[in-house]
VOGU-461714 format. One record per atom (N, C-alpha, C): atom name; x, y negated, z; residue in three letters. Coordinates in pm, whole numbers. Layout:
# VOGU-461714
{"CA",{X,Y,Z},"ALA"}
...
# end
This chain:
# VOGU-461714
{"N",{-557,-1556,421},"UNK"}
{"CA",{-717,-1564,394},"UNK"}
{"C",{-792,-1547,474},"UNK"}
{"N",{-907,-1517,481},"UNK"}
{"CA",{-971,-1497,603},"UNK"}
{"C",{-1100,-1389,499},"UNK"}
{"N",{-1126,-1402,361},"UNK"}
{"CA",{-1191,-1304,318},"UNK"}
{"C",{-1202,-1171,346},"UNK"}
{"N",{-1343,-1130,355},"UNK"}
{"CA",{-1380,-1022,425},"UNK"}
{"C",{-1423,-884,317},"UNK"}
{"N",{-1317,-778,315},"UNK"}
{"CA",{-1363,-692,245},"UNK"}
{"C",{-1483,-620,215},"UNK"}
{"N",{-1555,-601,80},"UNK"}
{"CA",{-1697,-588,151},"UNK"}
{"C",{-1728,-444,70},"UNK"}
{"N",{-1636,-357,76},"UNK"}
{"CA",{-1606,-203,57},"UNK"}
{"C",{-1494,-155,162},"UNK"}
{"N",{-1547,-166,325},"UNK"}
{"CA",{-1429,-127,433},"UNK"}
{"C",{-1423,54,388},"UNK"}
{"N",{-1322,26,434},"UNK"}
{"CA",{-1209,138,468},"UNK"}
{"C",{-1274,226,598},"UNK"}
{"N",{-1296,389,606},"UNK"}
{"CA",{-1368,479,710},"UNK"}
{"C",{-1211,518,759},"UNK"}
{"N",{-1168,530,853},"UNK"}
{"CA",{-1014,570,875},"UNK"}
{"C",{-1030,632,973},"UNK"}
{"N",{-1005,785,947},"UNK"}
{"CA",{-1000,917,1074},"UNK"}
{"C",{-881,929,1103},"UNK"}
{"N",{-857,902,1212},"UNK"}
{"CA",{-661,987,1244},"UNK"}
{"C",{-748,1068,1386},"UNK"}
{"N",{-667,1174,1353},"UNK"}
{"CA",{-651,1299,1487},"UNK"}
{"C",{-560,1276,1555},"UNK"}
{"N",{-533,1373,1655},"UNK"}
{"CA",{-430,1356,1732},"UNK"}
{"C",{-458,1481,1865},"UNK"}
{"N",{-415,1449,1961},"UNK"}
{"CA",{-405,1545,2090},"UNK"}
{"C",{-421,1483,2216},"UNK"}
{"N",{-524,1517,2289},"UNK"}
{"CA",{-530,1462,2426},"UNK"}
{"C",{-399,1502,2530},"UNK"}
{"N",{-426,1449,2604},"UNK"}
{"CA",{-259,1494,2730},"UNK"}
{"C",{-273,1666,2744},"UNK"}
{"N",{-365,1738,2737},"UNK"}
{"CA",{-334,1898,2751},"UNK"}
{"C",{-297,1901,2640},"UNK"}
{"N",{-277,1875,2504},"UNK"}
{"CA",{-244,1948,2404},"UNK"}
{"C",{-362,1961,2313},"UNK"}
{"N",{-489,1936,2366},"UNK"}
{"CA",{-602,2000,2252},"UNK"}
{"C",{-594,1872,2133},"UNK"}
{"N",{-642,1946,2001},"UNK"}
{"CA",{-641,1877,1898},"UNK"}
{"C",{-785,1800,1933},"UNK"}
{"N",{-786,1619,1853},"UNK"}
{"CA",{-936,1591,1877},"UNK"}
{"C",{-896,1452,1757},"UNK"}
{"N",{-1039,1393,1769},"UNK"}
{"CA",{-1044,1239,1710},"UNK"}
{"C",{-1019,1175,1739},"UNK"}
{"N",{-923,1050,1713},"UNK"}
{"CA",{-869,923,1827},"UNK"}
{"C",{-936,860,1774},"UNK"}
{"N",{-967,808,1663},"UNK"}
{"CA",{-1038,699,1592},"UNK"}
{"C",{-1111,767,1446},"UNK"}
{"N",{-1232,703,1498},"UNK"}
{"CA",{-1308,711,1344},"UNK"}
{"C",{-1395,582,1304},"UNK"}
{"N",{-1337,513,1249},"UNK"}
{"CA",{-1388,377,1247},"UNK"}
{"C",{-1331,300,1127},"UNK"}
{"N",{-1427,172,1092},"UNK"}
{"CA",{-1406,121,985},"UNK"}
{"C",{-1241,36,1000},"UNK"}
{"N",{-1125,95,928},"UNK"}
{"CA",{-963,2,899},"UNK"}
{"C",{-1007,-100,910},"UNK"}
{"N",{-957,-180,992},"UNK"}
{"CA",{-939,-303,1037},"UNK"}
{"C",{-815,-446,989},"UNK"}
{"N",{-703,-391,979},"UNK"}
{"CA",{-551,-419,907},"UNK"}
{"C",{-592,-446,774},"UNK"}
{"N",{-683,-533,752},"UNK"}
{"CA",{-716,-598,591},"UNK"}
{"C",{-607,-753,544},"UNK"}
{"N",{-552,-723,412},"UNK"}
{"CA",{-520,-892,381},"UNK"}
{"C",{-565,-919,272},"UNK"}
{"N",{-580,-1011,235},"UNK"}
{"CA",{-631,-1063,107},"UNK"}
{"C",{-556,-1187,48},"UNK"}
{"N",{-468,-1180,-58},"UNK"}
{"CA",{-391,-1278,-54},"UNK"}
{"C",{-456,-1398,-202},"UNK"}
{"N",{-536,-1333,-216},"UNK"}
{"CA",{-626,-1363,-369},"UNK"}
{"C",{-754,-1339,-356},"UNK"}
{"N",{-871,-1405,-386},"UNK"}
{"CA",{-998,-1367,-369},"UNK"}
{"C",{-1051,-1215,-428},"UNK"}
{"N",{-1100,-1174,-405},"UNK"}
{"CA",{-1103,-1010,-408},"UNK"}
{"C",{-1049,-912,-423},"UNK"}
{"N",{-906,-937,-375},"UNK"}
{"CA",{-795,-829,-406},"UNK"}
{"C",{-744,-848,-259},"UNK"}
{"N",{-779,-704,-201},"UNK"}
{"CA",{-733,-653,-103},"UNK"}
{"C",{-657,-560,-41},"UNK"}
{"N",{-580,-555,65},"UNK"}
{"CA",{-475,-428,107},"UNK"}
{"C",{-530,-404,219},"UNK"}
{"N",{-535,-253,256},"UNK"}
{"CA",{-578,-203,385},"UNK"}
{"C",{-458,-127,430},"UNK"}
{"N",{-385,-174,550},"UNK"}
{"CA",{-283,-70,567},"UNK"}
{"C",{-399,39,717},"UNK"}
{"N",{-336,158,654},"UNK"}
{"CA",{-415,253,705},"UNK"}
{"C",{-320,343,837},"UNK"}
{"N",{-166,352,799},"UNK"}
{"CA",{-85,411,872},"UNK"}
{"C",{62,378,851},"UNK"}
{"N",{147,376,928},"UNK"}
{"CA",{276,402,878},"UNK"}
{"C",{403,453,977},"UNK"}
{"N",{473,475,934},"UNK"}
{"CA",{588,557,1013},"UNK"}
{"C",{666,468,1002},"UNK"}
{"N",{792,500,1117},"UNK"}
{"CA",{931,420,1145},"UNK"}
{"C",{1036,504,1135},"UNK"}
{"N",{1008,607,1081},"UNK"}
{"CA",{1146,763,1063},"UNK"}
{"C",{1072,833,1027},"UNK"}
{"N",{1215,929,956},"UNK"}
{"CA",{1165,1088,920},"UNK"}
{"C",{1257,1177,994},"UNK"}
{"N",{1187,1252,1013},"UNK"}
{"CA",{1111,1294,1096},"UNK"}
{"C",{997,1193,1154},"UNK"}
{"N",{873,1220,1137},"UNK"}
{"CA",{737,1121,1154},"UNK"}
{"C",{762,1139,1315},"UNK"}
{"N",{755,1055,1438},"UNK"}
{"CA",{692,1093,1556},"UNK"}
{"C",{544,1111,1564},"UNK"}
{"N",{514,1164,1649},"UNK"}
{"CA",{361,1189,1646},"UNK"}
{"C",{341,1233,1816},"UNK"}
{"N",{322,1098,1906},"UNK"}
{"CA",{323,1133,2034},"UNK"}
{"C",{214,1174,2066},"UNK"}
{"N",{192,1301,2201},"UNK"}
{"CA",{85,1326,2217},"UNK"}
{"C",{4,1275,2328},"UNK"}
{"N",{-123,1227,2322},"UNK"}
{"CA",{-146,1185,2436},"UNK"}
{"C",{-238,1074,2374},"UNK"}
{"N",{-354,995,2402},"UNK"}
{"CA",{-464,967,2343},"UNK"}
{"C",{-421,749,2384},"UNK"}
{"N",{-316,762,2436},"UNK"}
{"CA",{-265,635,2397},"UNK"}
{"C",{-168,617,2351},"UNK"}
{"N",{-133,694,2300},"UNK"}
{"CA",{7,652,2132},"UNK"}
{"C",{-63,502,2040},"UNK"}
{"N",{40,484,1998},"UNK"}
{"CA",{-7,353,1907},"UNK"}
{"C",{-55,374,1820},"UNK"}
{"N",{-139,246,1738},"UNK"}
{"CA",{-217,314,1655},"UNK"}
{"C",{-124,222,1519},"UNK"}
{"N",{-64,302,1481},"UNK"}
{"CA",{32,216,1379},"UNK"}
{"C",{-17,220,1250},"UNK"}
{"N",{-141,189,1250},"UNK"}
{"CA",{-237,145,1136},"UNK"}
{"C",{-243,-26,1151},"UNK"}
{"N",{-218,-60,1303},"UNK"}
{"CA",{-263,-163,1342},"UNK"}
{"C",{-105,-279,1323},"UNK"}
{"N",{-33,-210,1312},"UNK"}
{"CA",{100,-280,1246},"UNK"}
{"C",{108,-399,1160},"UNK"}
{"N",{152,-512,1194},"UNK"}
{"CA",{154,-628,1078},"UNK"}
{"C",{271,-600,1019},"UNK"}
{"N",{271,-570,869},"UNK"}
{"CA",{354,-524,756},"UNK"}
{"C",{380,-641,651},"UNK"}
{"N",{490,-655,610},"UNK"}
{"CA",{501,-745,478},"UNK"}
{"C",{478,-651,369},"UNK"}
{"N",{526,-652,265},"UNK"}
{"CA",{530,-529,154},"UNK"}
{"C",{635,-398,152},"UNK"}
{"N",{684,-402,265},"UNK"}
{"CA",{783,-289,274},"UNK"}
{"C",{690,-217,414},"UNK"}
{"N",{734,-96,386},"UNK"}
{"CA",{741,-9,533},"UNK"}
{"C",{861,-30,631},"UNK"}
{"N",{812,22,740},"UNK"}
{"CA",{971,-4,858},"UNK"}
{"C",{1047,66,798},"UNK"}
{"N",{1170,9,829},"UNK"}
{"CA",{1308,60,782},"UNK"}
{"C",{1296,199,783},"UNK"}
{"N",{1344,309,709},"UNK"}
{"CA",{1318,426,651},"UNK"}
{"C",{1217,486,702},"UNK"}
{"N",{1081,418,703},"UNK"}
{"CA",{963,492,718},"UNK"}
{"C",{853,440,601},"UNK"}
{"N",{760,501,647},"UNK"}
{"CA",{672,481,553},"UNK"}
{"C",{524,376,533},"UNK"}
{"N",{451,339,461},"UNK"}
{"CA",{342,250,508},"UNK"}
{"C",{226,338,356},"UNK"}
{"N",{145,349,441},"UNK"}
{"CA",{-12,424,380},"UNK"}
{"C",{-86,289,364},"UNK"}
{"N",{-164,255,259},"UNK"}
{"CA",{-261,128,211},"UNK"}
{"C",{-368,197,122},"UNK"}
{"N",{-436,107,88},"UNK"}
{"CA",{-523,126,7},"UNK"}
{"C",{-528,-36,-78},"UNK"}
{"N",{-527,-33,-200},"UNK"}
{"CA",{-554,-137,-248},"UNK"}
{"C",{-664,-187,-368},"UNK"}
{"N",{-744,-299,-347},"UNK"}
{"CA",{-826,-343,-412},"UNK"}
{"C",{-793,-455,-559},"UNK"}
{"N",{-839,-402,-654},"UNK"}
{"CA",{-796,-525,-770},"UNK"}
{"C",{-913,-538,-807},"UNK"}
{"N",{-955,-697,-807},"UNK"}
{"CA",{-1077,-748,-906},"UNK"}
{"C",{-1066,-757,-1059},"UNK"}
{"N",{-1118,-712,-1100},"UNK"}
{"CA",{-1140,-757,-1240},"UNK"}
{"C",{-1091,-841,-1297},"UNK"}
{"N",{-1023,-877,-1429},"UNK"}
{"CA",{-949,-989,-1427},"UNK"}
{"C",{-852,-1050,-1346},"UNK"}
{"N",{-806,-985,-1257},"UNK"}
{"CA",{-666,-1039,-1121},"UNK"}
{"C",{-587,-1134,-1209},"UNK"}
{"N",{-529,-1170,-1154},"UNK"}
{"CA",{-387,-1273,-1173},"UNK"}
{"C",{-293,-1170,-1160},"UNK"}
{"N",{-219,-1083,-1230},"UNK"}
{"CA",{-118,-975,-1168},"UNK"}
{"C",{30,-1066,-1158},"UNK"}
{"N",{60,-1029,-1064},"UNK"}
{"CA",{238,-1079,-983},"UNK"}
{"C",{339,-972,-1039},"UNK"}
{"N",{424,-978,-1113},"UNK"}
{"CA",{537,-922,-1127},"UNK"}
{"C",{635,-904,-980},"UNK"}
{"N",{660,-767,-979},"UNK"}
{"CA",{719,-795,-876},"UNK"}
{"C",{813,-655,-849},"UNK"}
{"N",{899,-618,-735},"UNK"}
{"CA",{985,-486,-747},"UNK"}
{"C",{1044,-472,-607},"UNK"}
{"N",{1004,-366,-554},"UNK"}
{"CA",{1070,-296,-417},"UNK"}
{"C",{1162,-208,-371},"UNK"}
{"N",{1216,-213,-278},"UNK"}
{"CA",{1340,-112,-272},"UNK"}
{"C",{1244,49,-233},"UNK"}
{"N",{1159,69,-267},"UNK"}
{"CA",{1070,176,-236},"UNK"}
{"C",{1052,286,-342},"UNK"}
{"N",{1020,396,-280},"UNK"}
{"CA",{928,505,-382},"UNK"}
{"C",{828,514,-337},"UNK"}
{"N",{712,474,-423},"UNK"}
{"CA",{563,456,-412},"UNK"}
{"C",{488,566,-463},"UNK"}
{"N",{411,646,-384},"UNK"}
{"CA",{321,737,-470},"UNK"}
{"C",{212,670,-462},"UNK"}
{"N",{113,682,-603},"UNK"}
{"CA",{28,609,-624},"UNK"}
{"C",{-118,667,-654},"UNK"}
{"N",{-230,660,-636},"UNK"}
{"CA",{-347,734,-708},"UNK"}
{"C",{-423,662,-691},"UNK"}
{"N",{-479,674,-831},"UNK"}
{"CA",{-608,595,-849},"UNK"}
{"C",{-705,640,-818},"UNK"}
{"N",{-796,582,-722},"UNK"}
{"CA",{-926,638,-678},"UNK"}
{"C",{-1035,635,-763},"UNK"}
{"N",{-1051,485,-812},"UNK"}
{"CA",{-1175,454,-900},"UNK"}
{"C",{-1119,325,-955},"UNK"}
{"N",{-1205,329,-1078},"UNK"}
{"CA",{-1206,174,-1141},"UNK"}
{"C",{-1066,236,-1270},"UNK"}
{"N",{-1009,111,-1318},"UNK"}
{"CA",{-899,152,-1396},"UNK"}
{"C",{-791,12,-1378},"UNK"}
{"N",{-667,55,-1417},"UNK"}
{"CA",{-535,-61,-1403},"UNK"}
{"C",{-450,-43,-1542},"UNK"}
{"N",{-391,-151,-1553},"UNK"}
{"CA",{-296,-108,-1614},"UNK"}
{"C",{-182,-173,-1550},"UNK"}
{"N",{-36,-131,-1552},"UNK"}
{"CA",{78,-228,-1506},"UNK"}
{"C",{169,-211,-1618},"UNK"}
{"N",{196,-311,-1580},"UNK"}
{"CA",{289,-399,-1712},"UNK"}
{"C",{445,-370,-1651},"UNK"}
{"N",{521,-325,-1715},"UNK"}
{"CA",{688,-277,-1688},"UNK"}
{"C",{775,-416,-1775},"UNK"}
{"N",{909,-334,-1782},"UNK"}
{"CA",{987,-451,-1876},"UNK"}
{"C",{933,-427,-2032},"UNK"}
{"N",{998,-538,-2068},"UNK"}
{"CA",{954,-536,-2230},"UNK"}
{"C",{823,-515,-2273},"UNK"}
{"N",{748,-579,-2229},"UNK"}
{"CA",{576,-465,-2286},"UNK"}
{"C",{571,-404,-2231},"UNK"}
{"N",{610,-259,-2206},"UNK"}
{"CA",{592,-121,-2168},"UNK"}
{"C",{458,-152,-2101},"UNK"}
{"N",{356,-105,-2104},"UNK"}
{"CA",{238,-55,-2032},"UNK"}
{"C",{204,82,-2000},"UNK"}
{"N",{142,93,-1915},"UNK"}
{"CA",{77,206,-1868},"UNK"}
{"C",{-55,154,-1812},"UNK"}
{"N",{-168,254,-1850},"UNK"}
{"CA",{-313,241,-1818},"UNK"}
{"C",{-361,364,-1736},"UNK"}
{"N",{-403,305,-1625},"UNK"}
{"CA",{-418,471,-1518},"UNK"}
{"C",{-595,433,-1499},"UNK"}
{"N",{-677,565,-1482},"UNK"}
{"CA",{-778,627,-1453},"UNK"}
{"C",{-803,683,-1293},"UNK"}
{"N",{-911,710,-1289},"UNK"}
{"CA",{-981,765,-1155},"UNK"}
{"C",{-905,912,-1166},"UNK"}
{"N",{-812,946,-1051},"UNK"}
{"CA",{-712,1045,-1027},"UNK"}
{"C",{-590,1064,-1080},"UNK"}
{"N",{-549,969,-1187},"UNK"}
{"CA",{-414,949,-1212},"UNK"}
{"C",{-331,920,-1107},"UNK"}
{"N",{-181,1009,-1101},"UNK"}
{"CA",{-125,981,-992},"UNK"}
{"C",{40,929,-1066},"UNK"}
{"N",{99,823,-991},"UNK"}
{"CA",{222,753,-1043},"UNK"}
{"C",{302,790,-930},"UNK"}
{"N",{425,802,-972},"UNK"}
{"CA",{597,789,-861},"UNK"}
{"C",{649,667,-952},"UNK"}
{"N",{666,591,-873},"UNK"}
{"CA",{716,468,-905},"UNK"}
{"C",{824,458,-783},"UNK"}
{"N",{942,417,-910},"UNK"}
{"CA",{1073,431,-805},"UNK"}
{"C",{1167,279,-820},"UNK"}
{"N",{1108,218,-797},"UNK"}
{"CA",{1164,51,-744},"UNK"}
{"C",{1159,8,-913},"UNK"}
{"N",{1071,8,-981},"UNK"}
{"CA",{1065,-81,-1125},"UNK"}
{"C",{999,-186,-1072},"UNK"}
{"N",{1007,-298,-1155},"UNK"}
{"CA",{941,-423,-1151},"UNK"}
{"C",{816,-418,-1235},"UNK"}
{"N",{729,-446,-1177},"UNK"}
{"CA",{600,-445,-1250},"UNK"}
{"C",{481,-524,-1201},"UNK"}
{"N",{360,-511,-1248},"UNK"}
{"CA",{259,-629,-1251},"UNK"}
{"C",{146,-529,-1250},"UNK"}
{"N",{57,-515,-1182},"UNK"}
{"CA",{-97,-454,-1165},"UNK"}
{"C",{-219,-555,-1259},"UNK"}
{"N",{-251,-507,-1323},"UNK"}
{"CA",{-378,-616,-1416},"UNK"}
{"C",{-492,-505,-1435},"UNK"}
{"N",{-591,-558,-1355},"UNK"}
{"CA",{-746,-488,-1368},"UNK"}
{"C",{-807,-547,-1512},"UNK"}
{"N",{-805,-450,-1634},"UNK"}
{"CA",{-875,-516,-1728},"UNK"}
{"C",{-1066,-520,-1692},"UNK"}
{"N",{-1079,-498,-1600},"UNK"}
{"CA",{-1228,-482,-1528},"UNK"}
{"C",{-1324,-370,-1611},"UNK"}
{"N",{-1440,-296,-1573},"UNK"}
{"CA",{-1540,-406,-1531},"UNK"}
{"C",{-1556,-406,-1373},"UNK"}
{"N",{-1486,-310,-1338},"UNK"}
{"CA",{-1523,-236,-1197},"UNK"}
{"C",{-1404,-300,-1122},"UNK"}
{"N",{-1415,-296,-979},"UNK"}
{"CA",{-1267,-338,-901},"UNK"}
{"C",{-1204,-187,-929},"UNK"}
{"N",{-1025,-219,-906},"UNK"}
{"CA",{-1024,-84,-925},"UNK"}
{"C",{-927,-36,-759},"UNK"}
{"N",{-952,59,-713},"UNK"}
{"CA",{-931,91,-584},"UNK"}
{"C",{-790,212,-590},"UNK"}
{"N",{-661,193,-505},"UNK"}
{"CA",{-591,262,-515},"UNK"}
{"C",{-504,297,-387},"UNK"}
{"N",{-464,407,-377},"UNK"}
{"CA",{-399,472,-291},"UNK"}
{"C",{-265,454,-282},"UNK"}
{"N",{-207,355,-201},"UNK"}
{"CA",{2,382,-158},"UNK"}
{"C",{4,466,-131},"UNK"}
{"N",{158,522,-104},"UNK"}
{"CA",{221,545,13},"UNK"}
{"C",{369,476,-59},"UNK"}
{"N",{436,393,24},"UNK"}
{"CA",{564,323,4},"UNK"}
{"C",{669,425,99},"UNK"}
{"N",{755,481,61},"UNK"}
{"CA",{892,516,139},"UNK"}
{"C",{1000,428,99},"UNK"}
{"N",{1049,408,223},"UNK"}
{"CA",{1173,316,198},"UNK"}
{"C",{1266,360,131},"UNK"}
{"N",{1334,271,41},"UNK"}
{"CA",{1408,347,0},"UNK"}
{"C",{1590,288,-34},"UNK"}
{"N",{1688,356,-83},"UNK"}
{"CA",{1818,276,-109},"UNK"}
{"C",{1799,190,-180},"UNK"}
{"N",{1882,71,-190},"UNK"}
{"CA",{1907,1,-247},"UNK"}
{"C",{1929,-6,-431},"UNK"}
{"N",{1882,-24,-528},"UNK"}
{"CA",{1908,12,-656},"UNK"}
{"C",{2041,-112,-705},"UNK"}
{"N",{2035,-217,-632},"UNK"}
{"CA",{2101,-293,-666},"UNK"}
{"C",{2123,-382,-840},"UNK"}
{"N",{1960,-360,-855},"UNK"}
{"CA",{1900,-463,-983},"UNK"}
{"C",{1805,-568,-959},"UNK"}
{"N",{1851,-621,-1025},"UNK"}
{"CA",{1760,-758,-1031},"UNK"}
{"C",{1728,-830,-878},"UNK"}
{"N",{1606,-894,-841},"UNK"}
{"CA",{1597,-982,-740},"UNK"}
{"C",{1460,-903,-672},"UNK"}
{"N",{1476,-826,-623},"UNK"}
{"CA",{1322,-721,-564},"UNK"}
{"C",{1355,-835,-413},"UNK"}
{"N",{1187,-825,-356},"UNK"}
{"CA",{1134,-841,-295},"UNK"}
{"C",{1169,-837,-158},"UNK"}
{"N",{1254,-887,-25},"UNK"}
{"CA",{1331,-889,21},"UNK"}
{"C",{1212,-822,169},"UNK"}
{"N",{1292,-744,249},"UNK"}
{"CA",{1175,-716,379},"UNK"}
{"C",{1152,-808,442},"UNK"}
{"N",{1018,-869,489},"UNK"}
{"CA",{992,-929,545},"UNK"}
{"C",{878,-1060,477},"UNK"}
{"N",{918,-1058,308},"UNK"}
{"CA",{879,-1108,213},"UNK"}
{"C",{705,-1011,126},"UNK"}
{"N",{634,-1125,117},"UNK"}
{"CA",{541,-1075,33},"UNK"}
{"C",{516,-1063,-72},"UNK"}
{"N",{435,-953,-168},"UNK"}
{"CA",{404,-997,-314},"UNK"}
{"C",{408,-1112,-352},"UNK"}
{"N",{509,-1133,-461},"UNK"}
{"CA",{490,-1264,-494},"UNK"}
{"C",{539,-1421,-444},"UNK"}
{"N",{617,-1354,-333},"UNK"}
{"CA",{721,-1443,-307},"UNK"}
{"C",{834,-1505,-358},"UNK"}
{"N",{881,-1421,-455},"UNK"}
{"CA",{982,-1419,-493},"UNK"}
{"C",{964,-1431,-663},"UNK"}
{"N",{1035,-1509,-716},"UNK"}
{"CA",{1008,-1511,-902},"UNK"}
{"C",{1140,-1409,-891},"UNK"}
{"N",{1134,-1279,-987},"UNK"}
{"CA",{1238,-1203,-1035},"UNK"}
{"C",{1341,-1272,-1156},"UNK"}
{"N",{1449,-1249,-1117},"UNK"}
{"CA",{1553,-1293,-1231},"UNK"}
{"C",{1563,-1189,-1344},"UNK"}
{"N",{1562,-1254,-1459},"UNK"}
{"CA",{1602,-1160,-1623},"UNK"}
{"C",{1497,-1114,-1641},"UNK"}
# end
Protein backbone atom coordinates (compact mmCIF):
# COMPACT_ATOMS: atom_id res chain seq x y z
CA UNK A 1 0.00 0.00 0.00
CA UNK A 2 1.38 3.46 -0.81
CA UNK A 3 -0.45 5.45 1.86
CA UNK A 4 1.80 8.10 3.44
CA UNK A 5 2.22 8.38 7.20
CA UNK A 6 0.90 11.80 8.32
CA UNK A 7 3.17 11.61 11.42
CA UNK A 8 6.73 11.10 10.12
CA UNK A 9 9.34 9.96 12.62
CA UNK A 10 12.61 11.89 12.92
CA UNK A 11 15.50 9.40 12.96
CA UNK A 12 18.91 10.40 14.29
CA UNK A 13 21.74 7.89 13.85
CA UNK A 14 25.15 8.50 15.37
CA UNK A 15 28.43 6.87 14.47
CA UNK A 16 32.05 7.72 13.76
CA UNK A 17 33.94 9.16 10.85
CA UNK A 18 36.97 7.36 9.41
CA UNK A 19 39.19 8.93 12.10
CA UNK A 20 36.98 7.63 14.93
CA UNK A 21 35.38 11.00 15.74
CA UNK A 22 31.76 10.75 16.98
CA UNK A 23 29.21 12.43 14.73
CA UNK A 24 25.62 12.41 13.53
CA UNK A 25 25.42 10.32 10.36
CA UNK A 26 21.67 10.66 9.70
CA UNK A 27 19.16 13.26 10.89
CA UNK A 28 16.08 12.99 8.70
CA UNK A 29 12.58 11.54 8.61
CA UNK A 30 12.59 7.73 8.59
CA UNK A 31 11.57 6.53 5.13
CA UNK A 32 11.19 2.74 5.54
CA UNK A 33 7.43 2.88 6.16
CA UNK A 34 4.92 0.10 5.48
CA UNK A 35 1.13 0.33 5.55
CA UNK A 36 -0.92 -2.83 5.21
CA UNK A 37 -4.22 -1.18 6.20
CA UNK A 38 -5.60 2.37 6.05
CA UNK A 39 -4.13 4.54 8.82
CA UNK A 40 -1.92 1.73 10.17
CA UNK A 41 1.84 2.23 9.77
CA UNK A 42 5.05 0.46 10.70
CA UNK A 43 8.34 2.34 10.39
CA UNK A 44 11.60 0.40 10.61
CA UNK A 45 14.20 2.52 12.39
CA UNK A 46 17.08 0.04 12.73
CA UNK A 47 17.94 -3.64 12.81
CA UNK A 48 20.93 -5.75 13.73
CA UNK A 49 22.17 -9.01 12.24
CA UNK A 50 23.65 -10.64 15.32
CA UNK A 51 24.62 -10.20 18.97
CA UNK A 52 26.90 -8.61 19.83
CA UNK A 53 25.87 -6.17 17.10
CA UNK A 54 28.33 -4.87 14.52
CA UNK A 55 28.98 -1.12 14.61
CA UNK A 56 31.34 -0.42 11.71
CA UNK A 57 33.32 2.82 11.83
CA UNK A 58 33.06 5.18 8.88
CA UNK A 59 30.43 7.20 7.11
CA UNK A 60 29.76 4.58 4.42
CA UNK A 61 28.38 1.89 6.81
CA UNK A 62 25.06 0.32 5.81
CA UNK A 63 21.94 2.18 6.92
CA UNK A 64 20.32 -0.67 8.85
CA UNK A 65 17.05 1.27 8.94
CA UNK A 66 16.62 0.90 5.19
CA UNK A 67 16.59 -2.91 5.15
CA UNK A 68 13.47 -4.52 3.75
CA UNK A 69 12.30 -6.93 6.45
CA UNK A 70 9.16 -8.95 7.04
CA UNK A 71 7.71 -9.19 10.52
CA UNK A 72 10.83 -10.87 11.94
CA UNK A 73 14.20 -9.35 12.76
CA UNK A 74 17.20 -10.83 10.94
CA UNK A 75 18.10 -14.28 12.23
CA UNK A 76 19.86 -13.87 15.63
CA UNK A 77 19.26 -10.12 15.29
CA UNK A 78 16.89 -7.35 16.33
CA UNK A 79 14.29 -5.10 14.70
CA UNK A 80 13.41 -1.64 16.10
CA UNK A 81 10.27 0.01 14.79
CA UNK A 82 7.47 2.42 15.57
CA UNK A 83 3.92 1.24 14.79
CA UNK A 84 0.75 3.29 14.66
CA UNK A 85 -2.76 1.90 15.09
CA UNK A 86 -5.74 4.10 14.15
CA UNK A 87 -8.90 4.19 16.26
CA UNK A 88 -11.18 1.28 15.42
CA UNK A 89 -8.50 -0.75 13.63
CA UNK A 90 -9.33 -4.35 12.75
CA UNK A 91 -7.03 -6.54 14.90
CA UNK A 92 -5.03 -9.43 13.40
CA UNK A 93 -4.26 -12.37 15.66
CA UNK A 94 -0.66 -13.56 15.27
CA UNK A 95 2.43 -14.86 17.03
CA UNK A 96 6.14 -14.66 16.28
CA UNK A 97 9.09 -16.58 17.68
CA UNK A 98 10.51 -13.40 19.20
CA UNK A 99 10.82 -11.59 22.50
CA UNK A 100 9.25 -8.16 22.01
CA UNK A 101 9.97 -5.09 24.13
CA UNK A 102 7.01 -2.76 23.69
CA UNK A 103 6.43 0.80 24.92
CA UNK A 104 3.24 2.78 24.34
CA UNK A 105 4.30 6.30 23.38
CA UNK A 106 0.85 7.86 22.94
CA UNK A 107 -2.79 6.82 22.82
CA UNK A 108 -4.31 3.63 24.17
CA UNK A 109 -4.22 0.01 22.94
CA UNK A 110 -5.82 -3.26 23.97
CA UNK A 111 -4.01 -6.54 23.47
CA UNK A 112 -6.18 -9.64 23.24
CA UNK A 113 -4.55 -12.89 24.35
CA UNK A 114 -5.88 -16.46 24.46
CA UNK A 115 -9.27 -17.29 25.98
CA UNK A 116 -10.50 -13.70 26.13
CA UNK A 117 -7.74 -12.32 28.36
CA UNK A 118 -7.10 -8.66 27.56
CA UNK A 119 -4.52 -6.09 28.66
CA UNK A 120 -5.06 -2.34 28.23
CA UNK A 121 -1.96 -0.17 27.84
CA UNK A 122 -1.47 3.61 27.82
CA UNK A 123 1.40 6.08 27.47
CA UNK A 124 4.53 4.93 29.28
CA UNK A 125 3.33 1.35 29.78
CA UNK A 126 5.90 -1.31 28.93
CA UNK A 127 5.32 -4.92 27.93
CA UNK A 128 7.72 -7.82 27.46
CA UNK A 129 5.95 -10.22 25.13
CA UNK A 130 7.39 -13.71 24.92
CA UNK A 131 6.09 -15.38 21.77
CA UNK A 132 2.37 -15.21 22.66
CA UNK A 133 -0.61 -15.17 20.30
CA UNK A 134 -2.11 -11.69 20.41
CA UNK A 135 -4.03 -9.02 18.50
CA UNK A 136 -3.80 -5.22 18.90
CA UNK A 137 -7.04 -3.20 19.07
CA UNK A 138 -7.21 0.58 19.41
CA UNK A 139 -10.47 1.57 21.17
CA UNK A 140 -9.82 5.22 20.16
CA UNK A 141 -10.29 8.14 20.02
CA UNK A 142 -6.69 8.89 18.92
CA UNK A 143 -3.93 7.08 17.06
CA UNK A 144 -1.86 4.80 19.29
CA UNK A 145 1.89 5.05 18.65
CA UNK A 146 4.06 2.22 20.01
CA UNK A 147 7.79 1.44 19.98
CA UNK A 148 8.78 -2.21 19.42
CA UNK A 149 12.12 -3.98 19.67
CA UNK A 150 11.85 -7.57 18.40
CA UNK A 151 14.64 -9.93 19.39
CA UNK A 152 14.95 -13.21 17.48
CA UNK A 153 14.01 -16.10 19.76
CA UNK A 154 14.24 -19.86 19.91
CA UNK A 155 11.14 -21.65 18.57
CA UNK A 156 8.61 -22.61 21.24
CA UNK A 157 6.98 -25.44 19.30
CA UNK A 158 3.50 -24.01 19.98
CA UNK A 159 0.72 -23.51 17.43
CA UNK A 160 1.38 -21.99 14.03
CA UNK A 161 3.44 -18.79 14.32
CA UNK A 162 4.14 -16.42 11.46
CA UNK A 163 7.14 -17.83 9.66
CA UNK A 164 10.25 -15.91 8.71
CA UNK A 165 9.57 -13.97 5.51
CA UNK A 166 5.80 -13.71 6.10
CA UNK A 167 3.94 -10.67 7.35
CA UNK A 168 1.37 -10.24 10.09
CA UNK A 169 -1.97 -11.55 8.88
CA UNK A 170 -0.40 -13.93 6.34
CA UNK A 171 -1.42 -17.00 8.37
CA UNK A 172 -4.42 -17.97 10.41
CA UNK A 173 -3.18 -19.73 13.58
CA UNK A 174 -4.60 -23.12 14.51
CA UNK A 175 -6.20 -23.76 17.88
